[in-house]
C-alpha positions in Angstrom: 76.4 243.1 119.4 75.1 244.0 116.0 77.1 245.9 113.4 74.6 248.7 113.7 75.3 249.0 117.4 79.0 248.9 117.0 78.9 251.7 114.4 76.4 253.7 116.6 78.7 253.4 119.6 81.6 254.6 117.5 79.6 257.7 116.5 78.9 258.5 120.1 82.5 258.1 121.1 83.5 260.3 118.2 81.0 263.0 119.3 82.3 262.9 122.8 85.9 263.1 121.7 85.1 266.0 119.4 83.5 267.9 122.2 86.5 267.3 124.5 89.1 268.3 121.8 87.2 271.5 120.9 86.6 272.8 124.4 89.4 271.2 126.4 86.9 269.5 128.8 83.8 267.5 128.6 80.6 269.6 128.8 78.3 268.8 131.8 74.9 267.3 130.9 71.9 269.5 131.5 68.5 268.2 132.6 67.1 268.3 129.1 70.2 266.8 127.4 70.9 263.1 127.3 74.0 262.0 129.2 75.3 259.8 126.3 74.5 262.4 123.5 72.7 259.8 121.5 71.6 260.3 117.9 68.0 260.0 119.1 67.6 262.8 121.6 63.8 262.6 122.0 61.7 259.4 122.4 57.9 259.9 122.1 55.7 257.0 123.1 52.1 257.1 121.9 50.3 254.5 124.0 46.9 253.5 122.6 44.2 251.1 123.7 43.0 247.6 123.0 44.0 246.4 119.5 45.5 243.0 118.5 47.9 242.9 115.5 45.5 241.0 113.3 42.7 243.4 114.1 44.6 246.3 112.5 47.3 244.6 110.3 46.0 241.1 109.6 45.8 241.7 105.8 48.6 244.3 105.5 49.6 245.4 102.9 46.4 244.3 101.0 43.3 246.5 101.4 39.9 245.6 99.8 39.5 249.0 98.1 36.0 248.0 97.1 33.7 250.4 99.0 32.8 253.8 97.6 33.8 256.7 100.0 36.6 254.8 101.7 40.2 256.0 101.3 42.1 253.9 98.8 45.2 252.2 99.9 47.7 250.7 97.5 51.0 249.4 98.8 54.4 249.8 97.2 55.4 246.8 95.1 58.4 246.0 97.4 56.4 246.0 100.6 57.4 243.0 102.7 54.8 240.5 104.0 53.7 240.2 107.6 52.7 237.2 109.5 49.0 237.9 109.0 45.8 236.3 108.1 46.6 235.9 104.4 50.0 234.1 104.7 51.2 230.6 105.3 49.6 228.3 107.8 47.5 231.1 109.2 45.5 231.4 106.0 41.9 230.2 105.8 40.6 227.6 106.5 43.2 227.0 109.2 42.7 230.4 110.7 39.5 230.1 112.7 38.0 229.6 116.1 35.0 227.6 117.4 31.6 229.2 117.4 29.8 229.8 120.7 28.0 226.4 120.5 31.2 224.6 119.6 29.6 223.0 116.6 31.5 224.9 113.9 34.1 227.5 113.2 34.1 231.2 112.5 36.7 232.7 110.2 38.1 236.2 110.5 36.2 238.8 108.5 36.6 242.4 107.3 35.0 245.3 109.1 34.4 248.3 106.9 35.0 252.0 107.6 31.2 252.3 108.3 31.7 249.7 111.1 34.3 251.7 113.0 32.1 251.6 116.2 32.0 248.1 117.7 31.3 246.5 121.1 34.0 246.0 123.6 35.2 242.4 123.9 36.4 240.5 127.0 40.1 240.9 127.7 40.3 239.4 131.2 43.6 237.9 132.3 42.0 234.4 132.8 39.8 234.4 129.7 42.5 235.5 127.4 44.6 232.6 128.5 41.7 230.1 128.1 41.0 231.5 124.6 44.6 230.7 123.5 44.0 227.1 124.8 47.6 226.0 125.2 48.5 227.0 121.7 45.4 226.0 119.8 44.0 229.6 119.7 40.5 228.1 119.0 38.3 229.4 121.8 38.4 233.1 121.1 34.7 233.4 120.3 33.7 231.1 123.2 35.9 232.9 125.8 36.3 236.5 124.7 33.2 237.5 122.6 30.8 240.0 124.1 27.1 239.7 124.5 26.5 243.5 124.3 23.6 244.7 122.2 25.8 246.2 119.6 27.7 242.9 118.9 26.8 240.4 116.3 24.1 238.0 117.6 26.4 235.0 116.9 29.1 236.8 118.9 31.4 236.7 115.9 32.4 240.4 116.2 35.6 239.4 118.1 36.9 237.9 114.8 36.6 241.2 112.9 39.6 243.1 111.5 40.1 246.4 109.6 42.3 247.1 106.6 44.0 250.1 105.0 40.6 251.5 104.0 39.9 252.3 107.7 43.2 252.3 109.6 44.7 254.2 106.7 47.1 256.4 108.6 48.7 253.5 110.4 49.2 251.6 107.2 50.7 254.7 105.6 53.1 255.0 108.5 54.0 251.3 108.1 54.7 252.0 104.4 57.1 254.8 105.1 58.7 253.7 108.3 58.9 250.4 110.3 56.5 248.0 111.9 56.9 244.8 114.0 54.7 241.8 113.4 56.1 239.9 116.4 55.5 242.2 119.4 53.4 241.1 122.4 51.7 242.3 125.6 54.2 241.6 128.4 51.4 239.6 130.2 47.9 238.6 129.5 45.1 240.8 130.7 43.6 244.3 130.4 44.9 247.9 130.4 46.5 248.3 133.8 49.1 245.5 133.5 50.0 246.7 130.0 50.5 250.3 131.1 52.6 249.4 134.2 54.7 246.9 132.1 55.5 249.8 129.7 57.1 251.9 132.4 58.3 249.3 134.9 58.1 245.8 133.4 56.6 244.7 136.7 53.1 244.5 138.0 54.1 242.9 141.3 54.1 244.6 144.7 50.5 244.6 146.0 50.5 244.0 149.7 47.9 243.2 152.3 44.4 241.7 151.9 41.4 243.2 150.1 39.3 245.8 152.0 35.7 246.3 151.0 33.7 249.4 151.9 36.8 251.6 152.4 36.2 255.3 152.6 34.4 257.3 151.4 37.0 258.6 149.0 36.8 261.3 146.3 35.8 260.5 142.8 34.1 261.5 139.6 30.7 260.6 138.1 31.7 259.4 134.7 28.4 260.2 133.1 28.1 263.8 134.3 31.8 264.7 135.1 30.7 265.9 138.6 32.8 265.4 141.7 31.6 263.4 144.7 32.7 260.7 147.2 31.9 257.0 147.7 33.3 253.9 149.4 35.6 251.7 147.4 37.2 248.3 147.4 40.9 248.3 147.9 42.3 245.2 146.2 45.0 243.3 148.1 47.5 240.6 147.3 44.9 237.9 147.4 43.0 236.6 144.2 40.1 238.9 143.9 39.5 239.7 140.3 41.9 242.7 140.1 45.0 241.3 141.8 46.4 237.9 142.5 49.6 236.6 144.1 50.6 240.1 144.8 50.4 241.2 141.1 47.9 243.4 139.3 45.9 241.3 136.8 42.8 243.5 136.3 42.0 247.2 136.1 42.0 248.6 139.7 42.5 252.4 139.7 45.5 253.9 141.5 44.5 254.3 145.1 43.9 258.0 146.1 43.6 259.5 142.6 40.9 262.1 143.0 39.8 261.6 139.4 38.9 258.0 139.8 35.3 257.0 138.9 33.0 256.9 142.0 33.1 253.5 143.7 35.8 252.1 141.5 38.1 249.3 142.8 41.5 250.7 143.7 45.0 249.4 144.5 48.2 250.6 146.0 51.7 249.2 145.1 53.1 249.3 148.6 56.3 247.5 147.7 56.9 248.3 144.0 60.0 248.2 141.9 61.3 251.3 140.3 59.8 252.7 137.1 61.6 254.4 134.2 60.7 257.8 135.6 62.9 257.1 138.6 65.8 256.1 136.3 65.3 259.3 134.2 65.3 261.4 137.4 68.5 259.8 138.6 70.1 260.6 135.2 68.8 264.2 135.4 66.9 263.8 132.1 63.6 265.5 131.4 60.5 263.4 130.9 56.8 263.4 131.3 53.5 261.5 131.0 50.9 263.7 129.2 47.3 262.5 129.3 44.1 264.0 128.0 41.9 265.4 130.9 44.6 265.2 133.5 44.2 268.8 134.6 40.4 268.7 134.7 38.8 265.6 136.1 35.4 266.8 135.0 36.3 267.0 131.3 34.1 264.8 129.1 33.4 264.2 125.4 30.9 262.2 123.3 32.0 258.6 123.0 32.0 256.6 119.7 28.8 254.8 120.7 27.1 258.1 121.6 27.5 257.8 125.4 29.6 260.1 127.5 33.3 259.4 128.3 35.5 261.0 130.9 38.7 262.2 129.2 41.0 261.1 132.0 41.1 257.4 132.8 43.1 256.7 135.9 44.0 253.1 135.3 45.6 254.1 132.0 48.1 256.3 133.9 50.8 253.9 135.2 52.9 256.4 137.1 50.0 257.1 139.4 50.6 253.6 140.9 54.1 254.5 142.2 54.6 256.7 145.2 57.8 258.2 143.7 56.0 259.6 140.6 52.3 259.9 141.5 50.5 263.2 141.4 47.2 262.1 142.9 45.7 265.6 143.2 46.7 266.5 139.7 48.8 269.6 140.5 49.9 271.5 137.4 53.5 272.3 136.6 54.8 275.4 138.4 55.6 277.1 135.0 55.9 276.2 131.3 59.7 276.1 131.7 59.3 273.3 134.3 57.4 270.9 132.1 59.5 267.8 132.0 61.5 268.8 135.1 60.9 267.9 138.7 58.4 270.1 140.6 55.0 269.6 142.2 53.6 268.0 139.1 56.1 265.1 139.5 56.2 264.7 135.7 52.5 264.0 135.3 50.6 266.4 133.1 47.7 267.2 130.9 48.3 267.0 127.2 47.7 270.7 127.1 50.8 271.3 129.1 52.8 270.2 126.0 50.4 271.1 123.1 48.1 273.9 122.3 44.7 272.3 122.1 41.3 273.4 121.0 39.0 271.3 123.2 35.3 271.7 124.1 34.2 269.6 127.0 30.6 268.4 126.9 28.4 265.3 126.5 27.8 266.2 122.8 31.3 267.4 121.8 34.1 265.7 119.9 36.1 268.8 119.5 39.8 268.1 120.4 42.3 269.5 118.0 46.1 269.8 118.6 47.4 272.9 116.9 51.1 273.1 118.0 53.5 273.1 120.9 52.9 275.3 123.9 55.1 278.4 123.9 57.9 278.2 126.5 57.8 274.4 126.7 60.7 272.2 125.7 60.0 268.7 124.4 61.4 266.3 127.1 63.9 263.7 126.3 61.2 261.1 127.0 57.5 261.8 126.4 54.6 259.5 127.0 51.4 260.5 125.3 47.9 259.2 126.2 44.8 260.4 124.3 41.6 261.5 126.0 39.3 258.5 126.4 37.2 259.0 123.3 40.3 259.3 121.1 42.4 256.4 122.5 41.1 253.6 120.1 39.4 251.5 122.8 36.4 249.7 121.3 32.9 251.0 122.0 33.8 254.4 123.5 36.4 255.1 120.8 37.1 253.8 117.4 39.9 253.6 114.7 38.8 256.9 113.0 38.7 258.9 116.2 42.1 257.3 117.2 43.5 258.3 113.8 42.5 261.9 114.4 44.6 262.0 117.5 47.7 260.1 116.3 47.9 262.0 113.0 47.6 265.4 114.7 50.4 264.5 117.1 52.7 263.1 114.5 52.1 266.0 112.1 52.9 268.4 115.0 56.2 266.7 115.7 57.2 266.3 112.0 56.8 270.0 111.4 58.8 271.0 114.5 62.5 271.5 115.2 62.5 268.2 117.1 61.7 265.8 114.2 65.3 265.4 113.0 66.4 263.6 116.2 63.2 262.0 117.4 61.8 258.5 117.5 58.1 258.0 117.9 56.9 254.6 119.0 53.2 253.7 118.6 52.0 250.7 120.6 49.0 249.4 122.5 48.2 248.4 126.1 46.2 245.2 125.4 44.3 243.3 122.6 40.7 243.9 123.9 40.3 240.2 123.2 40.3 240.8 119.4 41.4 237.7 117.5 45.0 237.2 116.7 46.2 233.9 115.3 49.7 233.9 116.8 50.3 232.0 120.0 52.6 234.1 122.2 55.9 232.8 123.5 55.7 231.6 127.1 58.3 233.9 128.7 57.1 233.7 132.3 55.0 231.0 134.0 52.4 231.4 136.7 50.0 229.2 138.7 47.3 231.3 140.4 45.0 228.4 141.3 41.8 227.2 139.8 39.4 229.8 141.1 37.2 231.3 138.3 38.4 234.8 138.9 41.9 236.1 138.1 43.4 232.6 137.9 45.7 231.2 135.3 44.2 229.1 132.5 46.7 228.9 129.6 47.9 225.3 129.8 45.4 223.9 132.3 43.1 224.9 135.2 45.1 227.3 137.3 48.2 226.9 135.2 50.3 229.0 132.8 53.2 226.7 132.3 55.0 225.3 135.3 56.6 228.0 137.5 59.6 227.3 139.6 59.1 226.8 143.3 58.7 230.2 145.1 58.1 232.1 141.9 56.1 235.3 141.9 52.7 234.6 140.4 50.1 236.6 138.4 52.4 237.6 135.5 51.7 235.0 132.9 53.2 236.2 129.6 53.8 237.0 127.0 50.2 238.0 126.2 48.5 238.6 122.9 50.3 240.0 119.8 49.9 243.8 119.5 50.9 246.4 116.8 54.1 248.3 117.3 55.3 251.0 114.8 58.4 253.2 114.8 58.1 256.6 113.1 61.5 258.4 112.8 64.1 259.7 110.4 66.1 256.8 111.7 63.5 254.2 111.1 64.0 251.7 108.3 61.8 252.5 105.4 58.8 250.2 104.5 60.2 247.5 106.8 58.7 244.7 108.8 60.6 243.4 111.8 60.2 239.9 113.1 62.2 240.2 116.4 60.3 239.0 119.4 59.5 242.1 121.5 57.0 243.1 124.2 55.8 246.2 125.9 58.8 246.3 128.1 61.0 246.4 125.0 60.1 250.1 124.8 61.3 250.5 128.4 64.5 248.8 127.4 64.8 251.0 124.3 64.6 254.1 126.6 67.1 252.6 129.1 69.6 251.7 126.4 69.3 254.9 124.4 70.1 257.1 127.4 72.3 254.7 129.3 70.0 254.4 132.3 70.7 250.8 133.3 67.9 248.4 134.2 64.9 248.7 136.6 66.2 246.3 139.2 69.3 247.7 141.0 70.3 244.1 142.0 69.9 241.0 139.9 66.5 239.5 140.2 65.0 237.2 137.6 61.6 237.7 136.2 60.4 234.5 137.9 61.6 236.0 141.2 59.7 239.2 140.7 62.2 241.2 138.6 61.3 243.4 135.7 60.7 242.0 132.2 63.2 244.7 130.8 66.1 242.3 131.4 64.7 239.7 128.9 62.9 242.1 126.5 63.8 241.9 122.9 65.5 245.1 121.5 63.9 247.5 119.0 67.3 247.9 117.2 66.2 246.1 114.0 63.5 248.7 113.4 66.2 251.4 113.0 69.0 252.1 110.5 71.5 254.6 111.9 73.8 254.3 108.8 71.4 254.8 105.9 72.2 251.4 104.5 68.6 250.3 104.1 67.1 253.1 102.1 66.1 255.0 105.3 67.4 258.5 104.9 67.5 259.4 101.2 69.9 262.2 101.9 68.9 264.9 104.4 66.9 263.3 107.2 64.9 266.5 107.7 63.3 266.0 104.2 61.3 262.9 105.2 58.3 264.0 107.1 55.0 262.3 106.1 52.1 264.6 106.8 48.7 262.9 106.7 45.1 264.1 106.7 43.6 263.4 110.2 40.3 262.5 108.6 41.4 260.2 105.7 44.8 259.1 106.9 46.1 259.9 103.4 49.2 261.9 102.6 48.7 265.7 102.3 49.8 266.9 98.9 52.5 269.5 99.2 
């Protein structure tokens, strides 16, 4: 146990003792009050899309500052280094990957602010493993580059990265708060595994065989936003491109969600483990998943590439895969006062249930502005935030500048509210989109899904991700690619880079530990046996300083909000 933890527990005991002495009895916990009365009373998770660490922070804290019209970024002189593209053995010429012909190498290169819109790269479970090539990390272009028309002809786009002249807000948050340079996707693969690992640490539980032509079932035309119905494929436990070995490895939509795209592959977790919502409900704590477009399946906006994007994306909503928390017909909360508490909404909401939002839905609109908290709504103890599609940072239909607009408006709203003084905001991502990152992830869980070309393992050999034990649950090869993770809080260390190995389920563990929830699995079950990754997840403790010993507080914690301009990502002069 760290000294920080010992001191923190001492503070909690002192708080509890003071309450008992003053009143003569311990006060009962309310639904909105943490049982352990922690220093952090509100955890907010902003879960974005498809970014590797090098793609956003590869040259941190050094920005080019050479293009007119781009925001200038100059780091503080005492800024610590990250394991990035400019340091140590990762520096050129060692930092490269084979070109598509295999006759030469391609180095990482800078993308400017005028190149914010890019093509979407391959981030398939199998292809990502093959790209990492048993630790050589030299087949990224060959395995993950896209052939889309808006990609570079030599397919080098996958090697591109941004710096503080484009992802300016995130670099400013890193300067003033804490960032990890050693955090990973829990497993390889796309959005759905990442989202489910965030809230449950476990993508296993798919039962039965694949059914083609099931239905018809309700859905949405993604181009027009109109409702309709169509037959779908329901993915089973077999290897089929979306699932394998009883685990989710692709992006099947939650079965029965009326907002799914017409004809999309769907999946049901018929034998799932619990998720963090179940733990929070058992502890009588308020919580919610808030997602753009949840209350209106037909809501659309203009995508980064000029196409049309549905605001709500079902396979980005992990609680919809679990019978205990799913709200498949998108029922609203019964009243503002019930937001975060248990009613017909089952803790699944539109972002507008929490924030006041000026949004215009149309194929030509990018209007989506957060203006404050909804009257009569209390911020839950745990809040998950998911941007509408065009603002979630996903390549092609979103971009870093649209993403910045969303993140900054959310953080500004929280920082100027009564909640800021006891809140921790965690910003992280669901997958890497295939974008190059030079770090080979630790092998925390092995798998052997066979040598089929679809949804099989390929990290250390055909059909292999290490050597799993006999009888092990398959389809959860991890850790996956390295991803950004930031902590924004009065309790965060200032201008700090943490090197602790963490993954997406570390956020799950942080929530569990902060509120004394216990772990996902009620009985001991190792990860190899199908248990949650939360039991082996690295803690986020090192990103925090609860004693002010590392230049975190500077006196009154309320005096440290950092308000940024949503357009430039630069601090607002006050």
